[in-house]
N, C-alpha and C positions, 0 to 999 in steps of 0.2 A: 571774414567771417563770422556767422551769426551764431549769438550763443541760445540755447534751448528755450526755446518759449514753454511755460507752463501748460502742461496737456490739458485740454479741458474736458468734462468729463465724457466718458463713455459713452456713444450713441446706441441706441437700439434701432436695429433696420436690417432692410436686404441688403445684403453684399453686391457690389457690381460684380458682375459676372461676363464682361464683355470679353469675346477670344481674340486675345493679344497674343499671337504667338501660337505657341503649341502648350497646352496646359495641361496638369492634372485635373480630373474633376474631384471636388472635395466633397469628402461624407463625413456627416456630422454625426457623433455616436451621442446615446443617452448619456444624461448628466444629474447627479443631484443638484440642486440650489445652492450650493456655494462651491461646485465642482465644474470644471470644464473638461471634455473630450481632449486628452493628450495630443499634443502637436505630430503628425504622422505624416506618411506619403512622401511624396517629393512632385515637384514641378519641373518642367524642360520648355527652354524658349529656344529661339532658332531666329539668329539674323539676318540683314539681306544677304550676304555672302554664302550662308549656310553655317556660319560657327553657330556653335550648340552649347547651351549652359545649363547646367543640371541644378535644383536647389533642394536639399534635406533638410529638415523637414520641409514640405511646401504648403501642409495643410493643416487647419485648428491652430494657428500662431496664436501665443500669447496675444490678447490683446492690450494690458496695459503690463508694461515695461519691457527689458530690453530681451531679445532673444539670439542666439546666435545660430547662424545658418554654415553649412556645409555645401559649399559651390566645387564644380566640377567642370572645366572649359573642355571642349575639343573644336578641332578644324580652325583655329583661329590664324589670323594672319600674323608673323613671326617678326614683322619688321613694317615702318611706314616709308614705302620707296626706298627701302634699300636700305633703311636706316634703321640699327638697332635703339636709337634713342627715344625711351617712352614706352608705353605698353598700353595696357585697358585700364581706367580707371574701374572697381566696382564700388557702385552705389545701390540705394535704395530710395525707391520713389514711385511717381506716376510717370507715363506719357501719355501724351494727345496726337496723333495723328494728323497731320494736314488735310490728307485726302483720306477718306472715309476707306476707300476703296483699294485703299494702299496700306496696310497694317504699319510697313517698315516708313512711311513719310514723318514720323518724327523724327527721325535720326538726325545727330549733326551733319552727317554725310548727303542727307538729303536736302539741306537746308533749314534742320529744325532748329528752334531758339530755346535756350535754358529760360526758364519760366514761361515759357507759352506750350512750348511743345514737348518738354521733357522739365522736371523740377525734381530735387531729391534733398533727402537729408543732410543737414549741415555736421558738423564734426570730424575735421579730419583725423584720422586718427582712431575713430570712434566707429562712425557710422560709415567713413568713407575708406576705402582700402585700394591698392592696386594690384594686377599681376603683370612683370616685367616681360619687355620683350628679349629672347635669348642675348646676352651679351650686352642690356642695357645694365647701366652702373647706379644710375641716380637714385635708385630708392634701396640702398644696400638693406637685407634683412627680409621684405617681403618677395611674395613668390613670384617664380619666373616660368616660363614656360618652356616646353622643350623643345626639341628643334621640328618637331611636327605640328605645334600651335596647341597643345594638352595640357591642362594645368589643373591645378586645385587649390583650394585658399577657403579661410573662413571670413564670414560677414558678420557683424553685430550690426542689429537693427532696434529702430525703438519700436515702440507698439504701434497701434492701429490709428492715432491720431495726432498730428507732430506738426512745427510747423517749419516748413522748408528752407534750404539755402537761398532761395529768393525772398522769404518771409511771408509766402502761404502759408496757410491751414491746410493740411490735407489730413483728410477724414478716409480711411481705408474702405470704413464700411459705406461709403458715398461712391468715390472713384475706386477705379481696380489700381494696387499697387504690386508693386513686385522687384526686383533686382535688375538695376540697368548696367548694362558695361558700355562704356564708349573711348574712344582714344584718349589716352593721357596726355597732358603737358600742352594741352590745345588743339591736339592734331584731330583732324577730322578722317578718319580710317574705318571705312566700312566693314572691314574684316576683322573688326574687335566689337561690333555694334550688335547688341542683343538686349532683348527682355524678356525677362521669365517671370509673369503672376503668381503670386501666392493667395491665399486665403486666411482668415481670420477667425478664431472662434467666436460665435456672436451670441448676444443675450439673447435668452429663451423670452418669447411673450407667452410660454405657457403660464398656468396656475399653479402658484405653490401648493402644497399638502402637507399636511402633517400625518403620522402614522405615532399609534401610542398603544404600549403594549397595555392590555387588561389585569388588574392584580390578579393573582391567585386566591382561588377561591378558598375562602377558610370556614373549618368547621371544627369539631371536637375529636375528629381523627383524621390524621394523615392520610393523600390519596395520590399525592405524585410520588412513585417508587421507580428508584434505579431499574432499567430494563421495562418495564411496564408501560403500557400507553397509556396516555392523560392527553387531554387538549390544551392547546394555545389558542389565545385570541386578540386581534390586533384590530383598533377601528381606525379609519381613515378620514380623512375630511380635506375639504367637501365629500359629501356622501356620494357625489356624482361621478368621484373619479373612480374608475377602473382599472385594474391590472392585477397584480399579485403582490403577496407578502410574504417576504423570505425571513424565516425567525431564526437566530442563533443563541445557542449557548455560549458566552464569551466569543471565540472566533469560529466556533464549530457551527455548522449552518445543521439544522435541525430540520429542515423542508419547507416548503413552499405551500401555501393555499390562496386560491383566487380569491379576489374580493368581491364582494356581493352585497349590496346598501351600505354602502360603506364600513363592512365588516369582514374579516378572513379568520379562520378557524382551521388549524392545523390540529391532528390527532398524532402523536409521535411518541414512540420510544426509545429515543436517541440522546436521551441525557447525557452526559459527560461524565459525569461524579455524582456522588452524593453530597449533602450539604447545600449551603446556599448557593444558587445560581444565577449569575447575569443574563438575562433573558434579554435581548434587544430584536428589532424588526425592521427590515427594510422595504419600503413600498418602490415597485416599479409600475410605472403607467405603461397601460399598451395603446396608448395615445400620445399625440401632440401635445393636445390640450394640456395637459396637468405634467407638472416635474414631480421626479422620484423625491422621496424622503426618507429620512432614520429616525426610528425614536431614540429616545433615552434610555438608559438601563433600567429594568424590573427586577427584584428579587423574588427568584422561587426558590423552595425550599424542596430539594429532594431525597427523600429516606433511602439508605441502600441497606437493605433486608440483610445482605449475605452476613452471617458469623465472622468474625475475625479470625478464626479456627477454621481449615477446611474442612467438610467432611471425612470424617474417619468412619470407613467403610471396613466390616468385619470380613473376612475370608473363611476360608473353611478351619473350623475348631480343630485345632490341637491341642488345648489346654483348657479346664475347667475347672469352678471351685464354688463351696459354698460357703455361706457365714460372713457374707462380706459386710461392712458396715459405713452408714454415710453420716455424719453431725456436720448440719448446715443450717443457717439462720434463715436461707432464704432470702430474706429481705430484712432490715433493720432500723427502718427510720425513725426519727424520734427528734421533736424540737422543746424548747421549753415554753411555748405556747398551748402544749396540751397535745399533740400528734404523736402517737406512737402507734406500735401493732401489736396488736392481741394476735394469738397463734394457740391452734387446736389440733389435735390429731384426730384425724375424721376416722378411718377405718384401715386393715391392714397392717403391716409390720411398723408402724409410724408411731412414736412416742415424742412427747414434750413436756418440761418441766411443769409442776402448774403454779397459774399467775400469781406474783406477789402483790398483796394491796398496798398502794400508796408508792411501788417502785417503776413508774414506767421505763424509765432506759436500760433495766435489768431486763422488765419483761420484754421489751422488743429488742432485746440481743439473746435472748433463750434462744439454745439451739433444737433445732429435731433431729432425733437419731432415725434414721432409715436403717434398719435391720434385716439378716437372713437375706441379703442379696445375692444374685446368682453373678459368677463372672466367667465371661466367655472370650477366649485370645486366640488370633490367627499367627500364624506363624511368623509373620511380621512385626509382631508383638503387638499389633493391637488388639484392643481391650476394650469390651463393654458388661459393664454391674449393671443390672438391672434388680430395681425393687419394687415389690406391690405395697398400695399402702396409698391414701389422701392427707396431706397437709393442707391446712386452711390457716390465711392471716386475714384479719378485718382490721379497719380503721372505723371503728363508729358504726353505726347501722348501716354506712350509705356503701360502705366499699367492702367485698370479698372478694378472695382470690383466692382458688384452689386448686392445687398442685398433685396430680394423681399419676403412679407408677411412675417413679423419678428414673432415669439413666443415667449414666456416666460415663461418655466415652473418654478414650485415653489412648495415644500412640505413643508408639517405644521412646519419642523425644521427652515424652511427661506433656506434651500439650493436650488440650480436650474442652470437652465442654458438657453441662449436667441441659438434658431435658426434661419435660415434663408434660401431662397432658395437661392443659391449662384450661380454665376457664373460671366464670365469675360475674362481677355485676357491679354498677354502680347507679344506684338510684336514689333518687330524691324526690319525692313524692311533686308533682307540679313544675318540677322544674326539669329531670332528665331519669330515663330510664333504658341504662345498654345492659346489654347480655354478653359477656365476653365467651369466645369459643363454643365447642370444647375442640382443642386442636392441638398436637405436638409441638411446643414451641421451646427455644433455646432460652433458659431462662440466666446461664451465667457460663463463661469460657476461664480457662486457666492456662498457663505457660509456664512451661520449664520445671513442672513437677518431678521429685527423685522418684522414678518408679522401680529401682532396683529390688529385688527380692533378697530377704535375707535367706540365711542357710536353711531354715525350715521353709523357706518357699513363700514367705508371708512379705506383702506388700503393703506400706503405711506411709502416708505424707500427708502434712498440713500446708495448705498454699492458701492465699486469698485470690478471689476471682480479680480478672480485668476490670478495669474500672475508666482509669483514662485511656483515650487512644480507642475506646469501643465504638464512640460514633465517630463520623464525618464534623468538623469543627462547625460548629455555629447550626447542626441539626435541630437541636432542642435549646439552645441559648447561643446566644452572640459570642463567640471566639472560645466556646468551653466545648469538649471531645470526650467527657466523662459520662458515662451512662452504663447503665444495664444494654445486654445488648438490644438492638432495634426490633429484632424480630418481637420481641416479648413488649419493649416500652411503646411501641407503635401501637400496640393493644388495649392501651390503658386510655381512659379518658382524661382529655386536655386538663379537666381543673384538678385532678391529682395525679397527674404525670410526673410532676416535679418531684414526686417522691422518689422516682428513680432516674433520675440525670440530676447532674450537678448545674448549679444556677450561679458558680462564683460567689456564692457566701460564707459566712463562718458554718451555716450549717451544712454545708457538704459532708463535713466530717462525720456527719452521723447517719447519710446517707449510704455513703461508701460499703460497699459489701463487706462481712468480715469474712477472716480466712474459716475454711472448712476444713475436715478431717475425712480421711478415706482409707480403708483398709480393708483387704482381701489377698487371697493366695488361690493359685491354679496348680492342677497337676496336670501330666500329661495324658491326654486319652489318644485310645485305640482308634485308628482309622484303618478301614479294609481296605486290603489293596485293591488296586485299580491297574489296569494295561493300558500304557502312555501310547506305546509304539506297537503294533504289531510284526513278528520276521516276516522278511519279503522271500518269494520263491526265489529258487537260483536254478539255472541250467548251467552246467559242468561236462566236463569230459574226464573219463576216468582219469586218476592221478592227481587231478587238480585240486588244492587246496580251496574249502567251502566255509565259510563263516555265516553261523546264522546270529543278530542280534534283536534284541528288542529291549524297550524302556516300560519300568514298573514304577507303581508309587504305594504310598501307604505308611503308617504310623502305628509301630513300629516300623523301621524297614522292615518289609517282608525278603523272606528267604525264598530262591528259586530255586525250578529243578524242570529241565528240558526234559522232553518224553515225545515217545516216537509209537505213532500208530501200529500197532503189530497184531494180525489177527482180527481186527475189528477193535481190539483194546489198547488204551494209552497204558504206557509202558515206561516207567523211569528210566533214563538214560544213565548210565554209572557215571559217576564224574563230574554229570554237568550241572553242577549248580551257580554257575555265574549269569548273567544277563548274556553272554556271548557264548556260542556253542561251536568250536571249530571241530574241522576233520577232514579225511582226503576222500574225495568222492569215489564210489565203485561201482561197478557196472551192476550188482545187485541191490542197487540202493536208487536204481532209478524208479520215479514215482512216491519216493517213501516219503512221508510225511511227519513234520516234528512240530510241536508247540512249546510255549514256557507256561508253567504255573507258578503262580504268587501266591506267600501264604504267610499271614500274623497271626495275632491272637484274637483278631476282628474278622477274622474271614479269608477267604482264596479268591484268587481270579487267573481264568485261563485265557491266553491268547486265542488269536486264530491260526490256523492251521497255517504252516508255509511246507508246500512242494518243491521236491530236490527233484530235477530231471537230470539224467546222466544219459550222455549220449554214446553209441554204441563204441568209439574209438576217438582218441584224439586226431583230432582233423586239422592238416595244415592246409590254407589256402590263402592264393592272392586276393586281394579286395575285388567286389563285384556291385556293381549297380542293379539293384533289382530292379526300383522305381524310378525313374527320371523325373526332375523337376519340370512343371508344366509352364506354358506361355500363360502370361496373367494381365490385364486392363484394368487399371486404377484410377483414380482422381487425385489431384493434388492433396496433401495432406492425409490421405488414407493408409490405413496399416495394413501392409500385405505381408503375407508369411509363403514363403516357399516352402517344399516338402521333398524330399527321397528316402528311400529305403537302400540299405547299403549291407552286404554281408562280406565276410574275411576272418580268417583266423591267423595267428592272433587278431585281436578286433583293431583294425585300419586307424591310422591319423586320418584325419577328416579335416580339408580347409576349403571353404568357399571361398570363390574367386568373382569377380564382375569383371566384364569388357564394355566401357562405357562408349557411347555413341561417338561413331568417328575414330576411336584408341585403336591403337594395334597391339598394344598388349592387356593381359589379361593381370589384373591386380588383387594382392588379397584382402578378403573383407573380416574382418572380427577376428578370433582368436582360434588356432589351433586345438583339436580336441582330440580325444583318443579316449575309448571305453575299453574297462577291463571286464574280467566274468563275474567279479563281484557286484556290477551293478544289472543284474539279469533282473528282467521286470517281473512280478507277479503273473502267472499263467504263461510264460512266452514260450511259443514253438518254435523248436529250430528247423532249417530249409530240410529237405529230403534228405540231403546228406549230413545231416547233422549241424548244420552252421547255424550258430544265433542268426538274429536279423535284427538290424539298428535302424532307426529315423533320427537323420538329421532337419533341420527345420532353422531356416535363416528370415529374420521380421524386422522389418525396418519402417521407416514413415515416408511417404514418396514425397519426392521434391523434385525439381525443373532437373539437378543434375542425372537421375538415374533415367530420364524418359529414353527409351529406346536401348536401354541397357541390356547386356544378356548375363547370365548369371549361370554358375555352373558349380559341382563341389568335386574334388580332387581326391584321391584316398591312396593310401600308401602303405603298406606293411613289409616284413622283410622277405616276403614271398612274390612281392610285383605291383603294380598300380593300376590304378583305373579313375578315369574322368568321366563324368557324367555328359550327359547330352546339355544343351545350353536352351534355359528357357529366356524369353523375351517380355521386358517388362513394357506396356504401352502405356503411355499417361493420357487421357482423352480429353484432359480439358488444358492443355497448354496455352497460355496467352501468347496471341498473335504478335510478331516484331514488327509494329509500324514502320514504313520506309521513311526516314528523317526528314521533313519537308524543307523545302529551299526558301530561306528566307526574299520574297520578291522585294523589299524595300532596298531601293539603289541608299548606298550611302552618302552622305554629304561630301563633295569634294574639298579636300581642307586648301588644295591649291588655287582655288578661286582668286584671281590676281583681283590688288585692290589697284582703285583708280589713283593712279599715280599726280593725277591733275588738280585732286581734291582740296581745294584752299582750306587753310585754317579758319575757322569760324573765329571773325573779331570779337564775338561778343563773350567770348570764353574766359572766363575770371582769371585765367593764367594768363601771363606775358609770353606769347610763343618764341619769342626773341630770347627770354630767359631761360638758361637751361634748367635751373634748381630757381623756382620762386618759393619766397616766404612762404607766401600765403597759400601753396599749393595744396588742394583737396586731400592729399595725401601727405602726411607727417613723416619725411624721412626719418626722422628720430623715433619714431615709433616702431619698434619691430614687428615682422608679421611673421606669419607661418610660411615655412618655405619647403619646399619638395613636395613631393604627393605621398600618399600612404603606400607603406610596403607591400608588394603584392603578397598575398597569403600562399606558403607552400601546396602543390598541386598533391593531392591524394594520391597515394598507391594504386598503380592502375593493377587490372585483376589481368589473367592473360587472355590472348585474342580471343578465345572460346568463351570470356565471360566464368571462366573457374580460377579457383587457386591453384597453383602451381601444385603439379603431381609429385606427392611424398613417397609415392609406395604402396600407399594406403587409398582406397576408391574415395575422389572428392563426394561430400554431399552424403557420406554413410556413417560419419562419425557416430549419429544418434543411434546406427544399427545395435539393436538387441540381439545377439546370438543365442538363441533357445538351447543350443546344445543338440548333442546325439542321445539318443533315445532307443531303448529296444522296445521291438511290437510285441505285444502278445495279449492278447484278453481283452484289448481293447484300452490297455493301460500303458500310460508313456511316464516313464521315469527318465527325468532330465540330469545328466552331467554337466559340469562346467570345468574347463581347463582339463589339464593331462594328469592321467593316473600310470603311473608307471606300475 
């Protein structure tokens, strides 16, 4: 036995692609410089007897290092001249036919010699294995063929370059390598011989590239905001490389841009989150001349302008108040080197104490008082308090910040925010001159204020604005998330922006916003009534119970009064002072009109009139179909609606039914429905004999299961039954069912006899007279894979017609939406679902 020699360096070159047996075609995928295409595909080889071996993976095998291949064989001889002794060796190497016109002339049975016509990797139990004939006992633990010569096994192979059993250097990039099967224990048996070529991934001769993400542009104000478009640029070297660059925010793709003149620029709004983002780029070449490449990470900062408290929208005002007051520093930066904020009330209902000379800390912490605020509150407890006037903060002559017409928004949970019409400037002659705003801006947010009103309806609370967690960590300073809202901070010139965010220094305690105090009260306000739902028209027979209903709104809750139109005037109905009015229909009420009037201190509102139609007498009649459903033609995926008009008294129970193509029985579709007289549609007209009319519809999406199906509606009441004519659904774009093609390939005959006179090759390294040779290429002590893979369970089969078994509900119509039964009248349809008793 030979020890494995140290493998020489992997060579660069074309692979040998000589066709030896039946081989799969290798495909080479794009790879980055440090990566290769994954092993893939499979390869098949057929021996002189028709024995066949399949190898997977068979393409793009790893060139450096071992790989494990899965082998399956079929049609192998199951004995040698009737003897179960032996089997087939599984080897890896190269073959060289003696006769170029006979691809199998390398085989031992054809006189091929080891080292000349075939050679393989050494290593019994490592790179060499065996599959036994049925009944062979020389190699316990290794795979065995079944009675038909089928088997499966695994084989470990070396890389693309190795020293062979006979001491030859084999380079699979120069010579075609593959899996070899030959008779075991020195036997020459054509029934077990085959060669299966495989391919290795090869080194590319393409030029390496580099891709580099350009730094984020730096300016005095941020320009990259979450959800807003901005550009990313990457350079590709060499500049001659063409292709595309895909940009990533972490693991998330931001999009792809084409490379032109060594550069790719993407405009995107797909940033994953605010704060520092790790941006990378991946270049993909569009030619074989250049390799792809990946960039290192580049940090970009994205500012999330969304405030930490969601928008508080004020609905219809139900309470309001005057005289609200807010005491607030707005900002209070101070440090020992002389920076502090001076404060001034400019106009409106704003005041601030006078500056105290020589006391910068006290001066920067002075509170503005905003007074005479107007509070408005909606039914959900959302409150907005609005103040008029302007407060100004300055820091030397360079900085001015103005806060006009402050508003406080707070919800019922005590969360809220303060906004102002913000403006100002930073200006230093010869250095910078920037103007801020004006624009409505969030200056502070807060959470968990106690907005409980006292016995006098007064709300008063003191709370500190949010600071920590107000921005994404690292947005303004590394590892820090303390800040005024980004909506405000992002507008400030970078040279003084640090006045409004934490930087991790001891001075942060003097930047953190001080608590503010807010007090306000509200009283309920009257809201004029409105009609939410008008009463509906009714059709009834004499003696039937009728109920009119309406829905009204207003604050305080309105009182209501039903009225009847009498001699052209609306007259109150005695005792009808709720939102429902019930009575028994009488013949003299035919054509009567009723409305509801809602009233409170803020006004009144009248509903539209509802008309009561009273039939001449109570009618009893069996169901009848007035209008039958019509045939329809549709395409797969289209929405189809079938419609029928029916009558009967009492209102019939209706059930849609379907007869599938080729079926013998009608099956119910959807739910059983019934209408009663309370569902009379507005403006409905009865039939000539006083019966109300109903419309029933069936809607569903067309699929193959309803092709050529028929649909009908079945009606029943206590006086009889009726069934509509059937409507046929024709599907115009059913796919054609192609005839199953017959495989013209004649299978290999596994019974092909083996030549019993074939002599044993005397050059075989194993002594054929010794049943077990210690140097046998297969190590009997090395356990192998026994048995084949377990067959996967067969999937459950549908019925012969390709549909699920019939369960009493029409197959393919589980998604049908039943629109229900409706009354016809005045073009207005009112749907009902389910049964009403």
